[in-house]
PDB file of N, CA, C and O in Angstrom:
ATOM      1  N   MET A   1      82.914 132.594 110.076  1.00  0.00           N
ATOM      2  CA  MET A   1      82.617 131.724 108.975  1.00  0.00           C
ATOM      3  C   MET A   1      83.267 130.370 109.223  1.00  0.00           C
ATOM      4  O   MET A   1      84.411 130.291 109.671  1.00  0.00           O
ATOM      5  N   PHE A   2      82.547 129.338 108.936  1.00  0.00           N
ATOM      6  CA  PHE A   2      83.079 127.986 109.012  1.00  0.00           C
ATOM      7  C   PHE A   2      83.367 127.506 107.594  1.00  0.00           C
ATOM      8  O   PHE A   2      82.445 127.249 106.819  1.00  0.00           O
ATOM      9  N   LEU A   3      84.655 127.385 107.258  1.00  0.00           N
ATOM     10  CA  LEU A   3      85.023 126.949 105.921  1.00  0.00           C
ATOM     11  C   LEU A   3      84.921 125.438 105.764  1.00  0.00           C
ATOM     12  O   LEU A   3      84.635 124.934 104.678  1.00  0.00           O
ATOM     13  N   ASP A   4      85.157 124.724 106.857  1.00  0.00           N
ATOM     14  CA  ASP A   4      85.031 123.272 106.823  1.00  0.00           C
ATOM     15  C   ASP A   4      84.515 122.784 108.166  1.00  0.00           C
ATOM     16  O   ASP A   4      84.107 123.580 109.011  1.00  0.00           O
ATOM     17  N   GLY A   5      84.536 121.476 108.356  1.00  0.00           N
ATOM     18  CA  GLY A   5      83.965 120.889 109.568  1.00  0.00           C
ATOM     19  C   GLY A   5      84.994 120.543 110.624  1.00  0.00           C
ATOM     20  O   GLY A   5      85.920 121.312 110.885  1.00  0.00           O
ATOM     21  N   THR A   6      84.822 119.373 111.231  1.00  0.00           N
ATOM     22  CA  THR A   6      85.696 118.933 112.312  1.00  0.00           C
ATOM     23  C   THR A   6      86.235 117.537 112.031  1.00  0.00           C
ATOM     24  O   THR A   6      85.647 116.777 111.263  1.00  0.00           O
ATOM     25  N   GLN A   7      87.359 117.208 112.660  1.00  0.00           N
ATOM     26  CA  GLN A   7      88.005 115.922 112.414  1.00  0.00           C
ATOM     27  C   GLN A   7      87.220 114.717 112.958  1.00  0.00           C
ATOM     28  O   GLN A   7      87.125 113.706 112.262  1.00  0.00           O
ATOM     29  N   PRO A   8      86.663 114.783 114.159  1.00  0.00           N
ATOM     30  CA  PRO A   8      86.000 113.576 114.688  1.00  0.00           C
ATOM     31  C   PRO A   8      84.880 113.019 113.801  1.00  0.00           C
ATOM     32  O   PRO A   8      84.614 111.818 113.828  1.00  0.00           O
ATOM     33  N   ILE A   9      84.227 113.878 113.020  1.00  0.00           N
ATOM     34  CA  ILE A   9      83.145 113.377 112.168  1.00  0.00           C
ATOM     35  C   ILE A   9      83.521 113.418 110.683  1.00  0.00           C
ATOM     36  O   ILE A   9      82.651 113.361 109.814  1.00  0.00           O
ATOM     37  N   HIS A  10      84.820 113.519 110.402  1.00  0.00           N
ATOM     38  CA  HIS A  10      85.365 113.437 109.052  1.00  0.00           C
ATOM     39  C   HIS A  10      84.818 114.507 108.099  1.00  0.00           C
ATOM     40  O   HIS A  10      84.556 114.227 106.929  1.00  0.00           O
ATOM     41  N   THR A  11      84.649 115.720 108.605  1.00  0.00           N
ATOM     42  CA  THR A  11      84.187 116.813 107.750  1.00  0.00           C
ATOM     43  C   THR A  11      85.237 117.910 107.564  1.00  0.00           C
ATOM     44  O   THR A  11      84.991 118.886 106.854  1.00  0.00           O
ATOM     45  N   THR A  12      86.405 117.759 108.195  1.00  0.00           N
ATOM     46  CA  THR A  12      87.511 118.684 107.955  1.00  0.00           C
ATOM     47  C   THR A  12      87.934 118.529 106.500  1.00  0.00           C
ATOM     48  O   THR A  12      88.164 117.405 106.052  1.00  0.00           O
ATOM     49  N   ALA A  13      88.044 119.616 105.753  1.00  0.00           N
ATOM     50  CA  ALA A  13      88.379 119.550 104.323  1.00  0.00           C
ATOM     51  C   ALA A  13      89.871 119.285 104.132  1.00  0.00           C
ATOM     52  O   ALA A  13      90.706 120.144 104.416  1.00  0.00           O
ATOM     53  N   LEU A  14      90.196 118.089 103.651  1.00  0.00           N
ATOM     54  CA  LEU A  14      91.578 117.669 103.454  1.00  0.00           C
ATOM     55  C   LEU A  14      91.914 117.557 101.974  1.00  0.00           C
ATOM     56  O   LEU A  14      91.035 117.352 101.137  1.00  0.00           O
ATOM     57  N   ARG A  15      93.201 117.693 101.663  1.00  0.00           N
ATOM     58  CA  ARG A  15      93.648 117.532 100.270  1.00  0.00           C
ATOM     59  C   ARG A  15      93.634 116.063  99.844  1.00  0.00           C
ATOM     60  O   ARG A  15      93.451 115.754  98.666  1.00  0.00           O
ATOM     61  N   LYS A  16      93.828 115.164 100.804  1.00  0.00           N
ATOM     62  CA  LYS A  16      93.809 113.725 100.542  1.00  0.00           C
ATOM     63  C   LYS A  16      92.730 113.098 101.427  1.00  0.00           C
ATOM     64  O   LYS A  16      92.407 113.650 102.479  1.00  0.00           O
ATOM     65  N   PRO A  17      92.173 111.967 101.025  1.00  0.00           N
ATOM     66  CA  PRO A  17      91.139 111.320 101.839  1.00  0.00           C
ATOM     67  C   PRO A  17      91.665 110.918 103.217  1.00  0.00           C
ATOM     68  O   PRO A  17      92.865 110.728 103.411  1.00  0.00           O
ATOM     69  N   TYR A  18      90.753 110.795 104.149  1.00  0.00           N
ATOM     70  CA  TYR A  18      91.093 110.321 105.487  1.00  0.00           C
ATOM     71  C   TYR A  18      91.669 108.916 105.394  1.00  0.00           C
ATOM     72  O   TYR A  18      91.189 108.103 104.604  1.00  0.00           O
ATOM     73  N   THR A  19      92.694 108.619 106.190  1.00  0.00           N
ATOM     74  CA  THR A  19      93.289 107.281 106.156  1.00  0.00           C
ATOM     75  C   THR A  19      92.325 106.235 106.717  1.00  0.00           C
ATOM     76  O   THR A  19      92.316 105.091 106.264  1.00  0.00           O
ATOM     77  N   ASP A  20      91.513 106.626 107.703  1.00  0.00           N
ATOM     78  CA  ASP A  20      90.574 105.665 108.285  1.00  0.00           C
ATOM     79  C   ASP A  20      89.196 105.694 107.624  1.00  0.00           C
ATOM     80  O   ASP A  20      88.306 104.937 108.012  1.00  0.00           O
ATOM     81  N   LYS A  21      89.017 106.565 106.628  1.00  0.00           N
ATOM     82  CA  LYS A  21      87.759 106.639 105.879  1.00  0.00           C
ATOM     83  C   LYS A  21      88.087 107.158 104.476  1.00  0.00           C
ATOM     84  O   LYS A  21      87.806 108.313 104.155  1.00  0.00           O
ATOM     85  N   PRO A  22      88.680 106.301 103.648  1.00  0.00           N
ATOM     86  CA  PRO A  22      89.196 106.738 102.344  1.00  0.00           C
ATOM     87  C   PRO A  22      88.149 107.173 101.328  1.00  0.00           C
ATOM     88  O   PRO A  22      88.501 107.636 100.242  1.00  0.00           O
ATOM     89  N   ASP A  23      86.874 107.033 101.661  1.00  0.00           N
ATOM     90  CA  ASP A  23      85.831 107.463 100.737  1.00  0.00           C
ATOM     91  C   ASP A  23      85.470 108.939 100.882  1.00  0.00           C
ATOM     92  O   ASP A  23      84.601 109.436 100.166  1.00  0.00           O
ATOM     93  N   THR A  24      86.135 109.649 101.811  1.00  0.00           N
ATOM     94  CA  THR A  24      85.824 111.077 101.987  1.00  0.00           C
ATOM     95  C   THR A  24      87.091 111.898 102.224  1.00  0.00           C
ATOM     96  O   THR A  24      88.070 111.422 102.801  1.00  0.00           O
ATOM     97  N   ASP A  25      87.038 113.134 101.762  1.00  0.00           N
ATOM     98  CA  ASP A  25      88.119 114.093 102.036  1.00  0.00           C
ATOM     99  C   ASP A  25      87.552 115.336 102.722  1.00  0.00           C
ATOM    100  O   ASP A  25      88.157 116.407 102.680  1.00  0.00           O
ATOM    101  N   GLY A  26      86.378 115.181 103.357  1.00  0.00           N
ATOM    102  CA  GLY A  26      85.767 116.269 104.107  1.00  0.00           C
ATOM    103  C   GLY A  26      84.856 117.129 103.244  1.00  0.00           C
ATOM    104  O   GLY A  26      84.513 116.764 102.119  1.00  0.00           O
ATOM    105  N   ILE A  27      84.469 118.278 103.793  1.00  0.00           N
ATOM    106  CA  ILE A  27      83.550 119.166 103.086  1.00  0.00           C
ATOM    107  C   ILE A  27      84.063 120.604 103.119  1.00  0.00           C
ATOM    108  O   ILE A  27      84.746 121.018 104.055  1.00  0.00           O
ATOM    109  N   LEU A  28      83.726 121.332 102.100  1.00  0.00           N
ATOM    110  CA  LEU A  28      83.932 122.782 102.084  1.00  0.00           C
ATOM    111  C   LEU A  28      82.551 123.414 102.065  1.00  0.00           C
ATOM    112  O   LEU A  28      81.689 123.007 101.286  1.00  0.00           O
ATOM    113  N   ASN A  29      82.341 124.401 102.915  1.00  0.00           N
ATOM    114  CA  ASN A  29      81.034 125.043 102.996  1.00  0.00           C
ATOM    115  C   ASN A  29      80.812 126.090 101.918  1.00  0.00           C
ATOM    116  O   ASN A  29      79.673 126.483 101.666  1.00  0.00           O
ATOM    117  N   TYR A  30      81.882 126.548 101.278  1.00  0.00           N
ATOM    118  CA  TYR A  30      81.784 127.575 100.237  1.00  0.00           C
ATOM    119  C   TYR A  30      82.699 127.211  99.079  1.00  0.00           C
ATOM    120  O   TYR A  30      83.777 126.655  99.285  1.00  0.00           O
ATOM    121  N   SER A  31      82.276 127.521  97.876  1.00  0.00           N
ATOM    122  CA  SER A  31      83.168 127.386  96.727  1.00  0.00           C
ATOM    123  C   SER A  31      84.161 128.549  96.767  1.00  0.00           C
ATOM    124  O   SER A  31      83.976 129.512  97.511  1.00  0.00           O
ATOM    125  N   GLN A  32      85.204 128.447  95.965  1.00  0.00           N
ATOM    126  CA  GLN A  32      86.191 129.538  95.897  1.00  0.00           C
ATOM    127  C   GLN A  32      85.515 130.830  95.461  1.00  0.00           C
ATOM    128  O   GLN A  32      85.809 131.900  95.995  1.00  0.00           O
ATOM    129  N   ARG A  33      84.619 130.734  94.500  1.00  0.00           N
ATOM    130  CA  ARG A  33      83.908 131.920  93.998  1.00  0.00           C
ATOM    131  C   ARG A  33      83.022 132.535  95.083  1.00  0.00           C
ATOM    132  O   ARG A  33      83.016 133.753  95.259  1.00  0.00           O
ATOM    133  N   GLU A  34      82.273 131.698  95.810  1.00  0.00           N
ATOM    134  CA  GLU A  34      81.412 132.204  96.882  1.00  0.00           C
ATOM    135  C   GLU A  34      82.239 132.907  97.952  1.00  0.00           C
ATOM    136  O   GLU A  34      81.865 133.974  98.438  1.00  0.00           O
ATOM    137  N   LEU A  35      83.362 132.300  98.311  1.00  0.00           N
ATOM    138  CA  LEU A  35      84.226 132.886  99.341  1.00  0.00           C
ATOM    139  C   LEU A  35      84.773 134.240  98.894  1.00  0.00           C
ATOM    140  O   LEU A  35      84.786 135.189  99.677  1.00  0.00           O
ATOM    141  N   LYS A  36      85.221 134.338  97.651  1.00  0.00           N
ATOM    142  CA  LYS A  36      85.724 135.623  97.141  1.00  0.00           C
ATOM    143  C   LYS A  36      84.632 136.688  97.153  1.00  0.00           C
ATOM    144  O   LYS A  36      84.885 137.836  97.521  1.00  0.00           O
ATOM    145  N   ASP A  37      83.419 136.309  96.751  1.00  0.00           N
ATOM    146  CA  ASP A  37      82.306 137.266  96.744  1.00  0.00           C
ATOM    147  C   ASP A  37      81.967 137.749  98.152  1.00  0.00           C
ATOM    148  O   ASP A  37      81.737 138.940  98.364  1.00  0.00           O
ATOM    149  N   ILE A  38      81.936 136.834  99.103  1.00  0.00           N
ATOM    150  CA  ILE A  38      81.635 137.193 100.490  1.00  0.00           C
ATOM    151  C   ILE A  38      82.704 138.126 101.039  1.00  0.00           C
ATOM    152  O   ILE A  38      82.391 139.144 101.657  1.00  0.00           O
ATOM    153  N   LEU A  39      83.968 137.777 100.811  1.00  0.00           N
ATOM    154  CA  LEU A  39      85.060 138.595 101.346  1.00  0.00           C
ATOM    155  C   LEU A  39      85.129 139.967 100.683  1.00  0.00           C
ATOM    156  O   LEU A  39      85.523 140.946 101.316  1.00  0.00           O
ATOM    157  N   ARG A  40      84.750 140.038  99.419  1.00  0.00           N
ATOM    158  CA  ARG A  40      84.688 141.351  98.750  1.00  0.00           C
ATOM    159  C   ARG A  40      83.639 142.225  99.427  1.00  0.00           C
ATOM    160  O   ARG A  40      83.886 143.403  99.683  1.00  0.00           O
ATOM    161  N   LEU A  41      82.472 141.659  99.718  1.00  0.00           N
ATOM    162  CA  LEU A  41      81.419 142.415 100.407  1.00  0.00           C
ATOM    163  C   LEU A  41      81.854 142.837 101.810  1.00  0.00           C
ATOM    164  O   LEU A  41      81.574 143.954 102.244  1.00  0.00           O
ATOM    165  N   VAL A  42      82.525 141.955 102.498  1.00  0.00           N
ATOM    166  CA  VAL A  42      83.036 142.272 103.836  1.00  0.00           C
ATOM    167  C   VAL A  42      83.985 143.459 103.756  1.00  0.00           C
ATOM    168  O   VAL A  42      83.877 144.406 104.536  1.00  0.00           O
ATOM    169  N   ASP A  43      84.916 143.402 102.806  1.00  0.00           N
ATOM    170  CA  ASP A  43      85.887 144.480 102.640  1.00  0.00           C
ATOM    171  C   ASP A  43      85.215 145.795 102.248  1.00  0.00           C
ATOM    172  O   ASP A  43      85.545 146.849 102.791  1.00  0.00           O
ATOM    173  N   GLU A  44      84.284 145.735 101.317  1.00  0.00           N
ATOM    174  CA  GLU A  44      83.587 146.946 100.862  1.00  0.00           C
ATOM    175  C   GLU A  44      82.806 147.621 101.981  1.00  0.00           C
ATOM    176  O   GLU A  44      82.573 148.829 101.942  1.00  0.00           O
ATOM    177  N   ASN A  45      82.407 146.845 102.970  1.00  0.00           N
ATOM    178  CA  ASN A  45      81.633 147.385 104.085  1.00  0.00           C
ATOM    179  C   ASN A  45      82.468 147.591 105.340  1.00  0.00           C
ATOM    180  O   ASN A  45      81.928 147.791 106.428  1.00  0.00           O
ATOM    181  N   ASN A  46      83.798 147.541 105.184  1.00  0.00           N
ATOM    182  CA  ASN A  46      84.739 147.783 106.291  1.00  0.00           C
ATOM    183  C   ASN A  46      84.443 146.914 107.509  1.00  0.00           C
ATOM    184  O   ASN A  46      84.481 147.382 108.647  1.00  0.00           O
ATOM    185  N   LEU A  47      84.150 145.650 107.253  1.00  0.00           N
ATOM    186  CA  LEU A  47      83.880 144.703 108.326  1.00  0.00           C
ATOM    187  C   LEU A  47      85.062 143.763 108.493  1.00  0.00           C
ATOM    188  O   LEU A  47      85.961 143.712 107.653  1.00  0.00           O
ATOM    189  N   GLN A  48      85.044 143.025 109.584  1.00  0.00           N
ATOM    190  CA  GLN A  48      86.056 142.007 109.834  1.00  0.00           C
ATOM    191  C   GLN A  48      85.373 140.651 109.808  1.00  0.00           C
ATOM    192  O   GLN A  48      84.172 140.536 110.050  1.00  0.00           O
ATOM    193  N   VAL A  49      86.152 139.643 109.513  1.00  0.00           N
ATOM    194  CA  VAL A  49      85.613 138.287 109.475  1.00  0.00           C
ATOM    195  C   VAL A  49      86.575 137.361 110.214  1.00  0.00           C
ATOM    196  O   VAL A  49      87.792 137.540 110.169  1.00  0.00           O
ATOM    197  N   THR A  50      86.011 136.379 110.885  1.00  0.00           N
ATOM    198  CA  THR A  50      86.789 135.327 111.523  1.00  0.00           C
ATOM    199  C   THR A  50      86.434 134.026 110.825  1.00  0.00           C
ATOM    200  O   THR A  50      85.262 133.744 110.579  1.00  0.00           O
ATOM    201  N   MET A  51      87.460 133.227 110.505  1.00  0.00           N
ATOM    202  CA  MET A  51      87.225 131.981 109.777  1.00  0.00           C
ATOM    203  C   MET A  51      87.710 130.777 110.560  1.00  0.00           C
ATOM    204  O   MET A  51      88.787 130.781 111.158  1.00  0.00           O
ATOM    205  N   HIS A  52      86.887 129.756 110.536  1.00  0.00           N
ATOM    206  CA  HIS A  52      87.235 128.447 111.069  1.00  0.00           C
ATOM    207  C   HIS A  52      87.706 127.635 109.875  1.00  0.00           C
ATOM    208  O   HIS A  52      86.915 127.345 108.978  1.00  0.00           O
ATOM    209  N   ALA A  53      88.968 127.268 109.845  1.00  0.00           N
ATOM    210  CA  ALA A  53      89.533 126.477 108.758  1.00  0.00           C
ATOM    211  C   ALA A  53      90.538 125.511 109.353  1.00  0.00           C
ATOM    212  O   ALA A  53      91.665 125.896 109.666  1.00  0.00           O
ATOM    213  N   ILE A  54      90.136 124.257 109.512  1.00  0.00           N
ATOM    214  CA  ILE A  54      91.020 123.270 110.133  1.00  0.00           C
ATOM    215  C   ILE A  54      91.831 122.508 109.080  1.00  0.00           C
ATOM    216  O   ILE A  54      93.042 122.337 109.226  1.00  0.00           O
ATOM    217  N   GLY A  55      91.164 122.057 108.033  1.00  0.00           N
ATOM    218  CA  GLY A  55      91.834 121.216 107.043  1.00  0.00           C
ATOM    219  C   GLY A  55      92.745 121.979 106.106  1.00  0.00           C
ATOM    220  O   GLY A  55      92.588 123.186 105.921  1.00  0.00           O
ATOM    221  N   ASP A  56      93.702 121.275 105.511  1.00  0.00           N
ATOM    222  CA  ASP A  56      94.643 121.930 104.593  1.00  0.00           C
ATOM    223  C   ASP A  56      93.983 122.342 103.279  1.00  0.00           C
ATOM    224  O   ASP A  56      94.535 123.177 102.562  1.00  0.00           O
ATOM    225  N   ARG A  57      92.835 121.790 102.946  1.00  0.00           N
ATOM    226  CA  ARG A  57      92.093 122.243 101.756  1.00  0.00           C
ATOM    227  C   ARG A  57      91.282 123.496 102.053  1.00  0.00           C
ATOM    228  O   ARG A  57      91.011 124.283 101.145  1.00  0.00           O
ATOM    229  N   ALA A  58      90.896 123.692 103.293  1.00  0.00           N
ATOM    230  CA  ALA A  58      90.147 124.916 103.684  1.00  0.00           C
ATOM    231  C   ALA A  58      91.094 126.086 103.775  1.00  0.00           C
ATOM    232  O   ALA A  58      90.672 127.200 104.086  1.00  0.00           O
TER     233      ALA A  58
END
């Protein structure tokens, strides 16, 4: 799962805006509710998940 993006294109989800692009703080691919629902299904089905989370907000 990719929770956020990458730093070079300013899509890493940060708690504060980028210093060189103050109009954005990145993106989150899932809301907190969506993430909890997905992880509940993963757990119920005895699966494992790997997450890409670079930013401190992700």
